[in-house]
C-alpha positions as CSV (number, residue, x, y, z in Angstrom):
1,M,0.0,0.0,0.0
2,V,2.8,2.4,0.9
3,R,4.8,1.4,-2.2
4,K,1.7,2.1,-4.4
5,K,1.2,5.5,-2.7
6,R,4.8,6.4,-3.3
7,S,4.7,5.4,-7.0
8,T,1.8,7.8,-7.5
9,Q,3.9,10.6,-6.1
10,L,4.9,13.5,-8.5
11,L,8.2,12.9,-10.1
12,H,9.8,16.2,-9.0
13,E,8.6,15.6,-5.4
14,Y,10.2,12.2,-5.3
15,F,13.4,13.6,-6.6
16,S,13.5,16.5,-4.0
17,E,12.8,14.0,-1.2
18,W,15.6,11.7,-2.5
19,V,18.0,14.6,-2.6
20,E,17.1,15.6,1.0
21,L,17.4,12.0,2.2
22,Y,20.6,10.9,0.4
23,K,22.6,14.1,-0.5
24,E,22.1,16.6,2.4
25,G,25.1,16.3,4.6
26,A,26.8,13.9,2.2
27,V,28.0,16.3,-0.5
28,R,29.4,19.8,-0.4
29,T,27.0,22.7,-0.3
30,I,27.9,23.7,-3.9
31,T,27.1,20.2,-5.1
32,L,23.9,20.1,-3.1
33,D,22.8,23.4,-4.7
34,K,23.2,21.8,-8.1
35,Y,20.9,18.9,-7.1
36,Y,18.2,21.4,-5.9
37,M,18.6,23.4,-9.1
38,S,17.9,20.1,-11.0
39,A,14.9,19.6,-8.8
40,H,13.7,23.1,-9.7
41,W,14.1,22.3,-13.5
42,L,12.4,19.0,-13.1
43,E,9.3,20.7,-11.5
44,K,9.3,23.2,-14.3
45,L,9.6,20.7,-17.2
46,A,7.4,17.9,-15.7
47,P,5.1,19.5,-13.1
48,K,2.3,16.9,-13.4
49,I,4.2,13.6,-14.3
50,K,3.8,11.0,-11.6
51,L,6.6,8.6,-10.8
52,F,4.8,5.5,-12.1
53,E,4.0,7.3,-15.4
54,L,7.7,7.7,-16.2
55,D,9.0,5.6,-19.1
56,R,12.0,5.9,-21.4
57,R,10.1,8.0,-23.9
58,T,8.8,10.4,-21.3
59,Y,12.2,10.7,-19.7
60,Q,13.9,11.4,-23.1
61,Q,11.3,14.2,-23.7
62,I,12.2,15.8,-20.4
63,L,15.9,15.7,-21.3
64,N,15.2,17.1,-24.8
65,N,13.2,20.0,-23.3
66,Y,16.0,20.7,-20.8
67,A,18.6,20.6,-23.7
68,L,16.8,23.4,-25.6
69,S,18.3,25.9,-23.2
70,H,21.4,24.1,-22.0
71,E,24.7,22.9,-23.4
72,K,25.3,19.2,-23.9
73,Q,27.6,18.8,-20.9
74,T,25.1,20.6,-18.6
75,T,22.3,18.3,-19.9
76,M,24.6,15.3,-19.2
77,D,25.1,16.5,-15.6
78,F,21.3,17.0,-15.2
79,H,20.7,13.4,-16.5
80,H,23.3,11.9,-14.1
81,Q,21.7,13.5,-11.1
82,L,18.2,12.3,-12.1
83,K,19.5,8.9,-13.0
84,G,20.8,8.3,-9.4
85,A,17.3,8.8,-8.0
86,L,15.5,6.9,-10.7
87,L,17.7,3.8,-10.4
88,D,16.8,3.8,-6.7
89,A,13.2,4.0,-7.6
90,V,13.6,0.9,-9.9
91,D,15.3,-1.0,-7.0
92,E,12.5,-0.1,-4.7
93,G,9.9,-1.4,-7.2
94,L,8.3,2.1,-7.6
95,I,8.8,2.0,-11.4
96,P,9.0,-1.3,-13.3
97,T,11.9,-0.6,-15.7
98,N,14.9,1.8,-15.9
99,P,13.7,4.8,-17.9
100,T,17.2,6.2,-18.3
101,R,18.5,3.2,-20.4
102,K,19.9,4.1,-23.8
103,I,19.1,7.8,-23.4
104,I,20.4,10.3,-26.0
105,I,22.0,13.4,-24.7
106,K,21.4,16.6,-26.7
107,G,22.1,20.2,-26.0
108,K,22.8,23.7,-27.5
109,A,26.0,24.4,-29.3
110,P,28.6,25.3,-26.7
111,S,29.3,29.0,-26.3
112,E,32.7,30.4,-27.3
113,K,35.1,29.4,-24.6
114,K,37.5,31.9,-23.0
115,P,41.2,31.0,-23.2
116,K,42.2,28.5,-20.5
117,F,45.4,30.3,-19.8
118,I,47.8,33.0,-21.0
119,N,51.5,32.9,-21.5
120,Q,54.3,34.3,-19.3
121,F,54.7,37.6,-21.2
122,E,50.9,38.1,-21.2
123,V,50.8,37.5,-17.4
124,Q,53.6,40.1,-16.9
125,R,51.6,42.6,-18.9
126,L,48.5,41.8,-16.9
127,L,50.1,42.2,-13.5
128,K,51.7,45.5,-14.5
129,E,48.2,46.9,-14.9
130,L,47.2,46.0,-11.3
131,N,46.6,49.0,-9.0
132,L,48.6,47.6,-6.0
133,T,48.0,50.3,-3.3
134,S,48.7,50.0,0.4
135,E,45.2,48.7,1.0
136,I,43.7,45.2,0.4
137,S,41.8,45.2,-2.9
138,W,40.7,42.9,-5.7
139,D,44.0,43.8,-7.5
140,W,45.8,42.1,-4.6
141,F,43.3,39.2,-4.8
142,I,44.2,38.7,-8.5
143,L,47.9,38.9,-7.8
144,L,47.6,36.3,-5.0
145,I,45.8,33.8,-7.3
146,A,48.2,34.4,-10.1
147,K,51.2,33.6,-7.8
148,T,49.7,30.7,-5.9
149,G,47.2,29.0,-8.2
150,I,44.6,28.7,-5.4
151,R,40.9,28.4,-6.1
152,F,38.6,31.4,-6.1
153,S,36.8,30.2,-2.9
154,E,40.1,29.4,-1.3
155,A,41.4,32.9,-1.9
156,L,38.2,34.4,-0.5
157,A,38.7,32.4,2.7
158,V,42.3,33.5,3.4
159,T,42.8,35.1,6.8
160,P,45.9,36.7,8.4
161,D,46.3,33.5,10.5
162,D,46.9,31.5,7.3
163,F,50.2,33.3,6.5
164,D,53.5,32.0,7.9
165,F,55.9,34.7,6.9
166,T,58.9,33.1,8.7
167,N,58.7,30.1,6.4
168,Q,57.1,32.0,3.5
169,K,54.0,29.7,3.3
170,L,50.3,30.1,3.0
171,S,48.0,27.5,4.6
172,I,44.9,26.5,2.6
173,N,42.5,24.7,5.0
174,K,39.0,26.2,4.2
175,T,36.9,27.9,1.6
176,W,34.4,30.7,1.6
177,N,30.8,30.0,0.6
178,Y,30.2,33.1,-1.4
179,R,27.0,31.7,-3.0
180,N,25.2,32.2,0.3
181,S,24.0,35.7,0.9
182,K,25.7,35.9,4.3
183,G,28.8,34.0,3.4
184,Y,30.7,31.6,5.7
185,F,33.7,29.3,6.0
186,Q,33.3,25.7,4.8
187,P,35.7,22.8,4.2
188,T,38.0,22.6,1.2
189,K,37.0,20.6,-1.9
190,N,38.7,17.4,-0.6
191,E,41.4,16.4,1.9
192,S,44.2,16.9,-0.6
193,S,43.1,20.5,-1.0
194,N,44.4,21.2,2.6
195,R,48.0,22.2,1.9
196,K,50.7,24.7,2.5
197,I,51.9,26.7,-0.5
198,H,55.3,28.3,-0.7
199,L,55.2,32.1,-1.4
200,D,57.9,34.0,-3.2
201,W,59.7,36.6,-0.9
202,Q,58.2,39.5,-2.7
203,I,54.5,38.7,-2.2
204,A,55.2,37.4,1.3
205,M,56.7,40.8,2.2
206,Q,53.8,42.7,0.5
207,F,51.1,40.8,2.4
208,S,52.9,41.0,5.7
209,Q,52.4,44.8,5.4
210,L,48.9,44.6,4.0
211,I,47.4,42.5,6.8
212,K,48.7,44.5,9.7
213,G,45.8,45.5,11.9
214,K,43.5,43.0,10.4
215,K,41.6,40.6,12.6
216,S,43.5,37.3,12.6
217,D,40.6,35.0,11.9
218,E,38.6,37.0,9.5
219,P,38.9,36.9,5.6
220,I,41.1,39.7,4.4
221,F,39.2,40.2,1.1
222,I,35.6,39.9,2.3
223,N,33.7,43.2,2.8
224,G,30.1,42.4,2.0
225,R,28.5,40.1,-0.6
226,V,30.9,38.7,-3.3
227,F,29.9,37.6,-6.8
228,N,32.3,35.6,-9.0
229,S,30.8,37.4,-12.0
230,T,31.7,40.8,-10.6
231,I,35.4,39.8,-10.0
232,N,35.6,38.2,-13.5
233,Y,34.2,41.5,-15.0
234,Y,36.9,43.5,-13.1
235,L,39.6,41.1,-14.4
236,K,38.2,41.5,-17.9
237,K,38.7,45.2,-17.8
238,I,42.3,44.7,-16.7
239,C,42.9,42.2,-19.5
240,L,41.6,44.6,-22.1
241,K,43.7,47.4,-20.7
242,A,46.8,45.1,-20.8
243,Q,45.9,44.0,-24.3
244,V,46.0,40.3,-23.4
245,P,43.3,37.6,-24.0
246,V,40.4,38.0,-21.7
247,I,40.5,35.2,-19.1
248,S,38.5,34.3,-16.0
249,I,39.7,34.2,-12.3
250,H,39.7,30.4,-12.6
251,S,41.9,30.7,-15.7
252,L,44.5,32.4,-13.5
253,R,44.8,29.1,-11.7
254,H,45.3,27.3,-15.0
255,T,47.8,30.0,-16.0
256,H,49.8,29.5,-12.8
257,A,50.0,25.7,-13.4
258,S,50.9,26.1,-17.0
259,L,53.8,28.5,-16.2
260,L,55.2,26.0,-13.7
261,L,55.0,23.1,-16.1
262,F,56.7,25.1,-18.9
263,A,59.4,26.1,-16.3
264,G,60.2,22.4,-15.8
265,V,58.4,21.9,-12.5
266,S,57.4,18.2,-12.0
267,I,53.7,17.2,-12.4
268,A,53.8,15.8,-8.9
269,S,54.8,19.2,-7.4
270,V,52.3,21.1,-9.5
271,A,49.5,18.7,-8.4
272,Q,50.4,19.2,-4.8
273,R,50.5,23.0,-5.1
274,L,47.1,23.0,-6.8
275,G,45.6,20.6,-4.2
276,H,44.6,18.0,-6.8
277,S,43.5,14.6,-5.3
278,S,45.8,12.8,-7.7
279,I,48.5,13.4,-10.3
280,S,46.2,11.9,-13.0
281,T,43.9,14.9,-12.4
282,T,46.7,17.3,-13.2
283,Q,47.7,15.2,-16.3
284,E,44.2,15.2,-17.7
285,T,43.7,18.9,-17.1
286,Y,47.0,19.9,-18.7
287,I,47.5,17.1,-21.2
288,H,48.0,19.6,-24.1
289,I,50.9,21.2,-22.2
290,I,52.4,17.9,-21.2
291,Q,52.3,16.7,-24.9
292,E,54.1,19.9,-26.0
293,L,56.8,19.4,-23.3
294,E,57.2,15.8,-24.4
295,H,57.8,17.0,-27.9
296,Q,60.4,19.4,-26.7
297,D,62.0,16.6,-24.6
298,T,62.2,14.4,-27.7
299,E,64.1,17.1,-29.5
300,K,66.5,17.5,-26.6
301,I,67.1,13.8,-26.4
302,M,67.9,13.6,-30.1
303,R,70.3,16.5,-30.0
304,H,72.1,15.0,-27.0
305,L,72.4,11.5,-28.6
306,A,73.8,13.1,-31.7
307,T,76.8,14.4,-29.7
308,L,77.8,10.9,-28.5
309,I,79.7,10.1,-31.7
């Protein structure tokens, strides 16, 4: 009787309850928000469809409608979130067959992507355009990410306590949830994201002066609500002024990693500095750079071997 009642439940209600039961407290806030966004879209696209009415054809139509306003990868992410709940519904006997089987993923043509990183000379031009005054500002925020490769939310969470000027290190052990209107500290992306990053002497000296008088346990960059889009727009203006390709704040992280790889720093060291969970993540992210370096290594090997006779 209970099973029959649950199978007549609205699809979007079942999914929302599934998210609350299985995902709240089990995934990071940012991931949980994506699940609830999917629930919102499901209610919008299928407001009256009941769980027992869902078959492969109906599910495909839901995905097709979603794909009209989303790119293919976003549609794939939406599908994967729904699929987890629907497979549980099959296991519980609430629907007879798996409606997600052999689904076709569609989507809008991807928008033009911004460059993933800029080269060393472009970085130098960009940094020369920063207005680095004696007060903490978004210009200093941009410089810190460019020189450390830390994530946007990690940089927002930096406090005076995180600096170890004696050893020229910056501790990354938390992030700032800027998506919440009040904002608050939360854990890093994963355990490997907790790390100590070496700072060059120049930026260590600069920040030792900048944070004087700041509360030791409060974020140095936070002064009200922060939006990623606002900082990206500010960076865009600096890029245009410096006459370099327009990149995003996250691209500064990629730029930092690419400069280290081209400088001959090992993949293992770059992975540790970025806080990647494994070296394979770094290899997959920067495969194009690694392949270029391998080509350069081959040329060096051939030149060296040619000198042996």
